[in-house]
C-alpha positions as CSV (number, residue, x, y, z in Angstrom):
1,X,22.2,43.0,63.9
2,X,22.2,46.9,64.1
3,X,23.5,48.6,61.2
4,X,25.2,51.2,63.4
5,X,27.8,50.3,65.9
6,X,29.3,53.6,66.8
7,X,32.7,52.0,66.5
8,X,33.8,54.3,63.7
9,X,32.8,57.6,65.1
10,X,36.4,58.4,65.9
11,X,37.7,57.7,62.4
12,X,38.7,54.1,62.7
13,X,37.2,50.8,61.1
14,X,37.5,47.3,61.9
15,X,39.4,45.0,59.4
16,X,38.8,41.3,59.0
17,X,40.6,39.5,61.9
18,X,39.8,42.2,64.5
19,X,42.6,44.9,63.8
20,X,41.5,48.4,63.6
21,X,42.6,51.1,61.0
22,X,42.1,54.6,60.3
23,X,39.4,55.2,57.7
24,X,42.1,57.2,55.7
25,X,44.6,54.2,55.7
26,X,45.6,53.2,52.2
27,X,44.1,49.6,52.7
28,X,40.7,51.2,53.6
29,X,40.9,53.5,50.6
30,X,41.6,50.6,48.3
31,X,38.8,48.6,49.3
32,X,36.5,51.7,49.5
33,X,37.3,52.3,45.8
34,X,36.4,48.7,45.0
35,X,33.1,49.1,46.9
36,X,32.5,52.4,44.9
37,X,33.0,50.4,41.6
38,X,30.8,47.7,42.8
39,X,27.8,50.3,43.6
40,X,28.6,51.8,40.0
41,X,28.2,48.3,38.4
42,X,25.0,47.9,40.4
43,X,23.6,51.1,38.9
44,X,24.6,50.0,35.5
45,X,22.9,46.6,35.8
46,X,19.8,48.5,36.8
47,X,19.9,50.7,33.6
48,X,21.0,48.0,30.9
49,X,18.5,45.7,29.2
50,X,21.2,43.3,27.6
51,X,20.9,40.2,29.8
52,X,24.4,38.8,28.9
53,X,26.1,42.0,29.9
54,X,24.1,42.1,33.1
55,X,25.0,38.5,34.0
56,X,28.5,39.2,33.3
57,X,28.4,42.5,35.5
58,X,26.8,40.3,38.2
59,X,29.6,37.8,38.4
60,X,32.1,40.7,38.4
61,X,30.2,42.3,41.3
62,X,30.7,39.0,43.3
63,X,34.4,39.0,42.2
64,X,34.7,42.7,43.6
65,X,33.3,41.4,47.0
66,X,36.0,39.0,47.1
67,X,38.6,41.5,46.1
68,X,37.2,43.9,48.8
69,X,37.4,40.9,51.5
70,X,41.1,40.3,50.6
71,X,42.0,44.0,50.9
72,X,40.2,44.2,54.2
73,X,42.3,41.3,55.6
74,X,45.7,42.3,56.7
75,X,46.5,38.7,57.6
76,X,45.9,37.3,54.1
77,X,43.9,34.4,55.5
78,X,40.3,35.3,54.5
79,X,40.3,33.0,51.4
80,X,41.1,30.2,53.7
81,X,38.0,31.1,56.0
82,X,35.8,31.8,53.2
83,X,35.9,30.2,49.8
84,X,33.9,32.8,48.1
85,X,36.5,35.4,49.2
86,X,39.0,33.7,46.9
87,X,39.8,34.9,43.3
88,X,41.7,32.7,41.0
89,X,43.9,33.5,38.1
90,X,41.4,31.8,35.8
91,X,39.0,34.7,36.3
92,X,41.6,37.1,34.6
93,X,41.5,34.6,31.6
94,X,37.7,34.6,31.6
95,X,37.5,38.6,31.6
96,X,40.0,38.2,28.5
97,X,37.6,35.8,26.9
98,X,34.7,38.2,27.3
99,X,36.8,41.2,26.0
100,X,37.7,38.9,23.0
101,X,34.0,37.9,22.4
102,X,32.9,41.6,22.3
103,X,35.9,42.7,20.3
104,X,34.8,40.5,17.4
105,X,31.8,42.8,16.6
106,X,33.5,46.2,17.3
107,X,35.7,48.1,14.7
108,X,39.4,48.4,15.5
109,X,40.3,51.4,17.5
110,X,42.4,53.7,15.3
111,X,42.4,56.8,17.8
112,X,41.4,57.6,21.5
113,X,37.7,57.9,21.9
114,X,35.8,60.3,24.1
115,X,33.8,58.7,26.8
116,X,30.1,58.9,26.5
117,X,27.4,57.6,23.9
118,X,24.3,56.1,25.3
119,X,23.4,56.2,29.1
120,X,24.7,52.6,29.7
121,X,27.9,53.3,27.5
122,X,28.7,56.5,29.4
123,X,28.1,54.7,32.7
124,X,30.5,51.8,31.8
125,X,33.2,54.5,30.9
126,X,32.7,56.0,34.4
127,X,33.0,52.4,36.0
128,X,36.3,52.2,33.9
129,X,37.7,55.2,35.5
130,X,36.5,54.2,39.2
131,X,38.2,50.9,38.3
132,X,41.5,52.4,37.3
133,X,41.4,54.5,40.6
134,X,40.9,51.4,42.7
135,X,43.8,49.6,40.7
136,X,46.0,52.8,41.5
137,X,45.1,52.5,45.3
138,X,45.9,48.8,45.1
139,X,49.4,49.3,43.5
140,X,50.2,51.9,46.1
141,X,49.1,49.5,48.9
142,X,51.2,46.7,47.2
143,X,54.3,48.9,47.6
144,X,54.0,48.4,51.3
145,X,52.1,45.3,52.0
146,X,51.9,42.0,50.1
147,X,48.6,41.5,48.1
148,X,47.5,38.3,46.4
149,X,49.3,38.3,42.9
150,X,46.0,37.9,41.1
151,X,44.3,41.3,42.4
152,X,46.2,43.8,40.3
153,X,46.0,41.9,37.0
154,X,42.3,41.2,37.7
155,X,41.5,45.0,38.1
156,X,43.7,45.9,35.1
157,X,41.8,43.4,32.9
158,X,38.4,44.4,34.4
159,X,39.1,48.0,33.3
160,X,39.8,46.8,29.7
161,X,36.6,44.8,30.0
162,X,34.6,47.9,31.0
163,X,36.0,50.0,28.2
164,X,35.2,47.2,25.8
165,X,31.5,46.9,27.1
166,X,31.1,50.7,26.8
167,X,32.0,50.4,23.2
168,X,29.6,47.4,22.7
169,X,26.7,49.0,24.4
170,X,27.1,52.1,22.3
171,X,27.6,49.9,19.2
172,X,24.4,48.0,19.8
173,X,22.6,51.3,20.4
174,X,24.0,52.5,17.0
175,X,25.9,55.4,18.6
176,X,29.2,56.3,16.8
177,X,32.2,56.8,18.8
178,X,33.7,60.3,18.8
179,X,37.5,60.2,18.2
180,X,39.6,62.6,20.0
């Protein structure tokens, strides 16, 4: 399989099911934002040493491929064609459980905190903002086209998790949070 096809040279891309869309279309922007988040999480996994967090992030990266596949499928049938493209509501609860697990070792928030800290913590804050951008694109898309009801809650919870992981990584590194 060649990596280049020349089919996108005029500003269009193929969607699942064979339909074509402009690369500036909201649907394409939405799954592009999810792809960017996935790449940032890969960068974070390469930098972190905490194996538990790296394992959690790897599962999330797999989830993000499913999210991207669903966004790239205007027919909404990709889940039926490929089981791994599905994302169930239980994953949202699993993200909440991970948040709760890390929250037990963190001090309660009493103010907004400035993003930063260790390299891993700062990158997780960056991932959180990319996640929020992807979520905003998905919300905009959902105003015109139906999306799976789990996608937006998943992204919302994921940004909460990335914030919590940033705090946990900085806590483990002994770096104090800087309140705003």
